[in-house]
Backbone as a ProteinNet text record, in pm:
[ID]
protein_1_A
[PRIMARY]
MQHIGDYLKMCKSMTLKQFLAVRPPPVLVHDKAAAPLKPTTSASPGETMFRLAIGDTPSPQAGNAVPKEKAFAVYPITTGDDKKRFLIGCSLFCDIYLNDASVSREHAWVENRNDRYVIQDNDSTSGTWVNGDNLEPGQERTLQSGDTVVIGGVEILYMGPGEFYTFARKFLGVKD
[TERTIARY]
2270.1	2215.1	2068.5	1989.7	1848.4	1814.1	1719.9	1671.8	1588.5	1585.7	1503.8	1356.8	1316.3	1176.7	1121.7	1204	1159.4	1117.7	1195.1	1164.8	1058.5	1056.8	956.8	816.1	795.8	663.5	618.7	710.3	676.5	645.4	728.4	710	580.8	544	424	297	300.4	178.9	165.6	267.9	265.2	276	227.5	253.8	395.1	448.6	582	585.7	481.4	476.5	479.5	403.1	402.4	539.5	599	729.8	835.2	837	935.9	910	784.2	749.5	812.3	840	904.8	1056.8	1103.7	1244.5	1336.7	1314.9	1403.7	1543.4	1645.4	1781.4	1811.1	1915.3	1962.2	2014.9	2029.7	2071.6	2178.9	2255.1	2342.6	2275.8	2260.3	2189.5	2285.8	2291.4	2375.9	2286.7	2299.5	2224.1	2296.1	2252.7	2321.4	2309.1	2198.9	2180.2	2277.2	2302.5	2391.6	2538.2	2570	2709.4	2718.2	2707.5	2715.5	2852.3	2852.2	2976.8	3055.8	3189.4	3277.5	3348.2	3355.8	3422	3571.8	3628.8	3772.4	3846	3949.2	4027.9	4157.2	4199.9	4325.9	4308.9	4184.2	4159.5	4176.8	4185.8	4195.1	4066	4071	3948.5	3836.9	3871.2	3769.2	3701.8	3782.2	3726.1	3638.8	3686.3	3608.5	3475.9	3477.9	3353.6	3258.2	3313	3228.1	3163	3241.1	3186.7	3080.9	3102.4	3003	2876.7	2895	2779.2	2690.5	2749.9	2666.4	2634.5	2705.6	2676.5	2535.2	2479.3	2340.9	2330.7	2435.4	2436.8	2396.9	2285.2	2247.1	2343.4	2372.5	2458.7	2377.6	2414.2	2339.3	2372.4	2271	2289.2	2202.1	2247.9	2172.8	2031	1934.2	1794.4	1729.8	1806	1749.7	1747.7	1631	1618.8	1627.9	1689.9	1696.6	1559.2	1499.5	1369.3	1377.6	1271.6	1270.7	1307.5	1253	1280.1	1422.3	1498	1637.2	1734.6	1684.8	1769.6	1864.1	1829.2	1910.6	1941.5	2058.4	2090.1	2078.3	2012.5	1994.6	2067.7	2157.4	2234.4	2191.9	2100.8	2059.8	2175	2191.5	2294.1	2222	2197.3	2121.5	2212.4	2154.3	2233.3	2165	2238.5	2191	2271.3	2237.7	2309.7	2457.1	2487.7	2624.8	2698.5	2631.5	2693.7	2683.5	2796.3	2798.5	2880.9	2964.6	3054.7	3027.6	3026.2	2995.7	3107.4	3166.4	3277.3	3224.6	3282.8	3247.9	3368.7	3349.5	3460.5	3418.1	3516.3	3487	3505.3	3542.6	3552.2	3412.1	3391.9	3261.6	3224.8	3322.1	3298.1	3257.9	3254.3	3216.1	3065.8	3027.1	2885.3	2816.1	2885.3	2835.6	2934.5	2889.6	2973.8	2955.3	3063.3	3060.5	3149.9	3090.2	3161.5	3216.1	3328.5	3386	3538	3603	3748.3	3818.8	3753.1	3817	3802.1	3730.5	3703.3	3800	3865.4	3957.8	3879.7	3949.5	3883.1	3813.9	3881.9	3824.7	3847.4	3766.4	3789.6	3765.3	3649.2	3610.8	3512.1	3480.7	3378.5	3289.4	3167.3	3071.2	3039.1	3038.9	3011.1	2897.4	2808.6	2699.2	2747.9	2743	2779.7	2662.6	2578.8	2460.9	2376.5	2340.5	2259.4	2327	2457.7	2539.9	2624.3	2629.8	2703.2	2831.1	2942.6	3075.1	3136.2	3202.1	3271.4	3421	3499.2	3645.3	3704.3	3802.3	3876.7	3968.4	3978.1	4056.6	4187.1	4258.1	4383.8	4363.4	4257.8	4223.7	4320.7	4322.3	4409.7	4359.7	4228.8	4176.3	4096.9	4091.8	4038.7	3889.7	3852.2	3713.9	3691.9	3582	3548.4	3409.1	3389.7	3257.9	3236.4	3135.6	3104.9	3227.3	3306.7	3423.7	3550	3540.5	3658.4	3720.1	3848.5	3919.4	3949	3912.2	3943.9	4080.6	4168	4297.2	4273.2	4358	4341.3	4332.7	4230.3	4209.5	4127.5	4110.6	4031.9	3883.9	3812.1	3669.1	3589.1	3466.6	3374.6	3234.6	3163.7	3024.6	2939.4	2854.2	2767.6	2639.5	2597.4	2471.2	2383.7	2253.6	2164.1	2184.4	2198.8	2221.9	2367.9	2458.5	2600.8	2626.9	2712.3	2758.4	2889.9	2893.8	3012.7	3064.5	3194.8	3256.4	3355.5	3330	3415.3	3489.6	3619.4	3691.8	3631.4	3563.2	3494.7	3344.1	3292.3	3149.4	3085.8	2991.9	2922.9	2795.6	2782.6	2663.1	2613.6	2488.5	2426.7	2382.6	2417.6	2376.4	2244.1	2141.9	2010.8	1958.8	1905.8	1833.9	1696.9	1626.1	1496.1	1393.9	1383.1	1285.7	1316.5	1442.5	1483.9	1464.9	1492.9	1471.2	1322.8	1237.9	1092.6	1050	1095.3	1061.8	1115.3	1241	1303	1223.3	1186.2	1115.8	978.7	906.5	773	783.4	883.1	903.3	941.8	1029.9	1074.2	954.5	859.7	740.3	632.3	645.7	542.9	419.1	432.9	319.6	292	167.8	124.9	80.3	123.7	82.6	-45.5
4774	4650.9	4642.5	4589.4	4569.6	4423.4	4375.2	4239.3	4234.9	4121.1	4101.8	4129	4113.2	4133.8	4269.9	4374.3	4508.9	4516.3	4454	4456.3	4353.2	4243	4139.5	4193.4	4273.1	4330.4	4415.7	4495.7	4578.8	4491.7	4391	4305.3	4224.7	4187.6	4106.2	4188.1	4315.4	4396.4	4484.4	4489.4	4578.5	4498.5	4559.2	4504.4	4545.7	4484.5	4521.8	4669.3	4716.3	4856.8	4949.7	4917.4	4997.9	4994.3	4875.7	4859	4943	4935.1	5011.5	5161.3	5202.1	5343.8	5410.7	5334.3	5392.5	5400.7	5359.5	5365	5300.2	5170.1	5102.2	5086.6	5085.6	5071.3	4925.4	4902.6	4764.2	4717.2	4587.2	4532.6	4426.3	4406.1	4290.7	4201.5	4072.9	3979.5	3869.5	3842.5	3737	3632.1	3508	3396.3	3350	3400.5	3373.9	3228	3162.3	3023.6	2932.1	2963.2	2880.3	2908.8	3032.6	3071.1	3170.7	3123.1	3217.6	3283.9	3408.4	3481.8	3429.3	3434.3	3387.1	3507.8	3515.1	3630.7	3630.3	3749.2	3763.3	3701.9	3625	3564	3640.1	3722.1	3794.1	3925.4	3970	4094.8	4072	4182.1	4170.1	4107.9	4038.7	3978.2	4079.5	4201.1	4303.4	4343.1	4361.2	4400.1	4287.8	4164.6	4051.6	4040.3	4055.2	4044.8	4158.1	4278.1	4390.6	4363.8	4312.7	4281.8	4172.7	4073.5	3967.8	4021.8	4112	4165.3	4249.9	4328.5	4412.6	4347.1	4239.7	4169.1	4114.4	4088.4	4044.9	3903.4	3824.7	3690.8	3591.3	3520.4	3420.8	3303.3	3246.3	3129.8	3006.1	2936	2815.9	2707.4	2652.8	2546.3	2430.2	2311.4	2191.9	2202	2178.6	2178.6	2316	2423.3	2558	2613.9	2626.6	2683.1	2834.3	2894.4	3040	3089.2	3185	3237.1	3288.1	3262.7	3296.1	3442.3	3533.9	3675.5	3715.8	3628.2	3657.7	3567.5	3489.5	3396.9	3469.4	3590.1	3668.4	3803.3	3855.4	3994.5	4070.2	4183.4	4265.1	4397	4429.8	4552.3	4644	4737.6	4828.8	4921	4941.3	5033.5	5163.8	5240.6	5364.1	5474.9	5564.8	5675.4	5805.9	5892.3	6027.4	6122.9	6248.7	6347.2	6354.6	6328.4	6342.8	6209.5	6096.5	5966.1	5883.3	5855.6	5775.1	5648.7	5641.3	5527.8	5463.2	5329.4	5253.9	5156.1	5167.5	5083	4955.3	4841.3	4710.2	4658.8	4613.9	4558.2	4517.6	4479	4435.2	4547.9	4666.1	4779.6	4829.7	4868.1	4920	5048.8	5111.9	5237.6	5216.9	5091.6	5063.4	5080.9	5115.1	5129.1	4993.4	4892.1	4754.6	4675.5	4639.3	4575.7	4424.8	4351.5	4205.8	4153	4090.4	4038.4	3900	3895.3	3767.4	3778.2	3669.3	3667.3	3684.6	3651.3	3658.9	3795.8	3887.2	4018.8	4121.4	4196.5	4301.7	4420.2	4502.2	4617.6	4706.3	4739.9	4818.3	4737	4634.8	4529.9	4574	4633	4671.2	4786.5	4844.6	4948.2	4929.9	4982.1	4986	5132.6	5172.5	5311.7	5320.1	5417.7	5444.8	5545.9	5506.6	5596.4	5602.5	5701.8	5719.3	5592.1	5538.7	5417.9	5292.9	5298.5	5181.2	5160.3	5037.9	5012.2	4936.7	4991.2	4938.2	4893	4776.1	4727.2	4726.1	4751.8	4750	4690.7	4602.9	4550.6	4660.4	4674.2	4781.5	4726.8	4647.2	4584.4	4498	4417.6	4331.6	4214.5	4151.9	4038.6	3913	3887.2	3760.9	3773.4	3889.9	3904.9	3929.2	3972.1	3998.2	3931.4	3858.1	3788.8	3829.2	3837.9	3858.3	3745.4	3665.1	3549.5	3461.3	3442.6	3355.2	3421.2	3544.6	3615.8	3699.5	3675.5	3749.8	3890.6	3990.2	4129.4	4162.5	4213.5	4261.4	4390.3	4422.2	4549	4666	4748.4	4863.7	4833.6	4706.2	4670.3	4688.2	4750.3	4774.1	4675.2	4649.4	4563.1	4617.4	4639.1	4682.3	4563.7	4584.8	4478.6	4470.5	4348.5	4319.8	4243.7	4265.4	4194.6	4043.7	3976.9	3833	3795.1	3894	3864.2	3810.5	3708.7	3656.3	3725.8	3790.1	3862.1	3790.6	3761	3699.7	3799.7	3839.8	3933.2	3848.9	3825.1	3731.9	3594.5	3546.4	3418.2	3431.5	3553.1	3578	3594.9	3505.5	3511.9	3593.4	3691.6	3775.1	3786.2	3818.5	3828.9	3972.2	4026.5	4161.5	4150.7	4224.8	4221.5	4361.5	4383.2	4506	4498.1	4609.7	4611	4512	4502.2	4410.9	4265.7	4229.5	4092.3	4061.8	4161.7	4139.3	4118.3	4193.5	4178.9	4035.7	3987.3	3851.2	3748.2	3765.7	3676.1	3675.2	3793.2	3803.9	3736.5	3757.5	3696.8	3544.9	3496.2	3350.5	3295.7	3366.2	3327.4	3317.1	3409.6	3411.9	3314.6	3261.8	3172.8	3246.7	3374	3455.6	3419.1	3389.2	3356.8	3483.3	3503.4	3622.2	3596
4455.1	4401.8	4440.2	4351	4378.5	4357.7	4437.9	4416.2	4290	4230.7	4112	4142.4	4267.8	4306	4268.4	4277.6	4241.5	4095.3	4009.4	3867.1	3830.6	3903.6	3874.9	3893.4	3996.8	4021.4	3903.7	3849.4	3733.9	3612.7	3588.8	3471.8	3481.2	3601.8	3621.9	3599.9	3638.3	3635.1	3510.9	3426.7	3310.6	3181.1	3074.9	2942.6	2903.9	2800	2753.2	2714.7	2648	2606.6	2728	2832.6	2954.8	3022.8	3028.5	3091.6	3019.1	2886.9	2810	2817	2838.3	2847.6	2969.7	3076.5	3194.5	3176.4	3059.7	3022	3125.4	3152.1	3246.2	3185.7	3269	3216.8	3182.9	3102.9	3088	3222.9	3238.2	3366.9	3348.4	3452.8	3465.7	3568.6	3535.7	3622.9	3664.3	3795	3849.6	3914.5	3869.6	3926.1	4052.6	4166.7	4293.4	4335.8	4300.5	4339.6	4264.4	4136.5	4055.7	4084.7	4118.4	4140.7	4254.7	4379.6	4491.3	4497.3	4540.4	4554.1	4672.1	4660.7	4767.1	4828.8	4960.6	5021.9	4992.9	4990.6	4970.8	5089.1	5059.2	5166.3	5191	5094.2	5110.5	5186.5	5205.3	5277.1	5427.4	5499.3	5644	5696.3	5810.5	5864.4	5885.3	5928.4	5949.2	5818.8	5714.2	5584.6	5528.5	5538.9	5488.5	5562.8	5694.4	5771.6	5734.7	5711.7	5674.1	5538.9	5442.9	5310.7	5320.8	5405.6	5422	5487.4	5583.1	5655.4	5565.6	5476.4	5392	5258.9	5226.1	5102	5106	4989.1	4982	4926.9	4946.4	4891.8	4999	4979.8	5078.2	5073.7	5190.1	5194.7	5160.5	5051.7	5020.3	5121.9	5184	5282.1	5241.1	5270.8	5234.4	5289.7	5203.6	5245.8	5248.9	5232.2	5233.5	5092.1	5035.1	4901.5	4910	4811.1	4803.6	4760	4832.3	4789.8	4646.2	4571.2	4428.8	4403.2	4483.4	4458.8	4495.5	4564	4597.8	4523.1	4427.2	4354	4258.7	4221.3	4129.3	4190.6	4156.9	4188.5	4057.3	4060	3940.9	3963.5	3872.9	3882	3767.3	3792.2	3685.1	3646.3	3518.9	3469.7	3437.9	3542.9	3527.3	3478.6	3404.6	3351.4	3384.3	3449	3475.3	3389	3396.2	3315.7	3352.9	3480.6	3525.9	3537.4	3510.9	3531.4	3404.2	3344.5	3221.9	3238.6	3341.5	3361.3	3496.3	3499.2	3619.3	3647.6	3763.3	3803.6	3867.1	3827.6	3882	3957.8	4081	4157.3	4295.9	4376.2	4513.3	4614.4	4569.1	4659.4	4692.1	4815.5	4857.1	4784	4720.8	4650.9	4504.2	4460	4321.7	4303.6	4182.8	4150.8	4149.9	4101.1	4103.3	4186.8	4306.6	4407.5	4399.9	4369.9	4366.2	4478	4574.7	4691.5	4658.5	4588.2	4547.5	4548.3	4591.7	4603.8	4469.6	4359.4	4227.6	4161.3	4225.5	4168	4226	4138.3	4182.3	4237.9	4316.1	4378.3	4275.1	4168.8	4059.2	3932.2	3914.7	3817	3671.8	3646.9	3510	3519.2	3405.6	3404	3283	3295.6	3185.6	3162.6	3036.3	3003.6	2903.3	2924.7	2831.5	2729.2	2603.2	2493.4	2396.1	2416.8	2331.1	2324.5	2441.3	2455.2	2400.3	2385.7	2356.5	2481	2530.1	2654.2	2622.2	2671.7	2644.4	2776.1	2776.1	2895.3	2866.3	2971.3	2958.9	3085.5	3069.3	3183.2	3233.7	3366.1	3427.7	3484.4	3403.1	3443.6	3568.7	3565.7	3679.6	3690.3	3806.6	3830.4	3760.9	3767.8	3715.4	3586.6	3525.4	3391.4	3379.1	3259.4	3221.7	3086.4	3074.6	2950.9	2906.6	2775.1	2716.4	2616.9	2642.7	2557.2	2534.1	2637.4	2630.2	2577.6	2529.5	2479.3	2590.8	2618.3	2722.2	2673.3	2753.2	2720	2778.6	2695.7	2744.1	2822	2919.8	2991.7	2894.4	2913.6	2827.8	2702.7	2669.5	2550.7	2580.5	2487.4	2504.1	2421.2	2467.7	2394.2	2411.5	2300.9	2307.4	2348.7	2448.6	2498.7	2416.2	2390.4	2322.9	2421.4	2415.5	2505.6	2490.2	2603	2603.5	2618.9	2617.9	2635.3	2775.7	2782.2	2910.2	2942.8	3058.6	3103.6	3227.8	3229.3	3346.1	3402.9	3526.1	3599.6	3702.4	3680	3766.1	3748.2	3850.4	3841.4	3851.8	3844.2	3859.9	3721.7	3691.2	3562.4	3576.7	3490	3488.9	3345	3329.8	3198.4	3175.8	3059.4	3023.3	2947.8	2993.1	2928.3	2905.3	2785	2756.3	2821.5	2830.9	2899.1	2842.3	2712.2	2652.8	2683.2	2676.7	2706.6	2854.5	2939.4	3081.9	3111.1	3047.6	3065.2	3028.9	2914.1	2870.4	2969.4	3012.7	3109.9	3240.3	3288.6	3416.7	3409.7	3302.4	3289.5	3279.2	3208.6	3199.9	3337.1	3407.6	3541.4	3637	3622.4	3706.8	3662.5	3541.3	3490.1	3442.4	3406.5	3359.8	3214.8	3187.2	3051	2981	2858.5	2782.6	2706.3
[MASK]
++++++++++++++++++++++++++++++++++++++++++++++++++++++++++++++++++++++++++++++++++++++++++++++++++++++++++++++++++++++++++++++++++++++++++++++++++++++++++++++++++++++++++++++++

């Protein structure tokens, strides 16, 4: 997982053409301030504490604002020659790790198919939704930029590079 700050710096200092020239991957974005992740309660105390210790979710406390650069978690869906499928879940071995009680260990996966990204529920306990539509286990759905994906109870937004650039510049208040 990477903080939004890494990408914000690029978006702030580059034009859209320059940003797209570095071929950034699409991303899944989680608004941590609006929907903080909840630790698993059914896991052993040791496992839960380990997940909390390595998790990157700030605890919202009264009077403590989440720093702007940590308000979102950004999960780049990078593709290498040998990696086309990305597992999402609460297991530490997942490519996209979501520390939340409603997320199954190996909840869902996203696969790159010729620059088309497909999501599939992996027979999870609490389900996967795309734009409010529940995916049956094994059912695939092609993601479009701007799709809202709910993994268990965690809402994330799928964004293509151009849309993320626009979102980041607006978030920063950068005038074009």
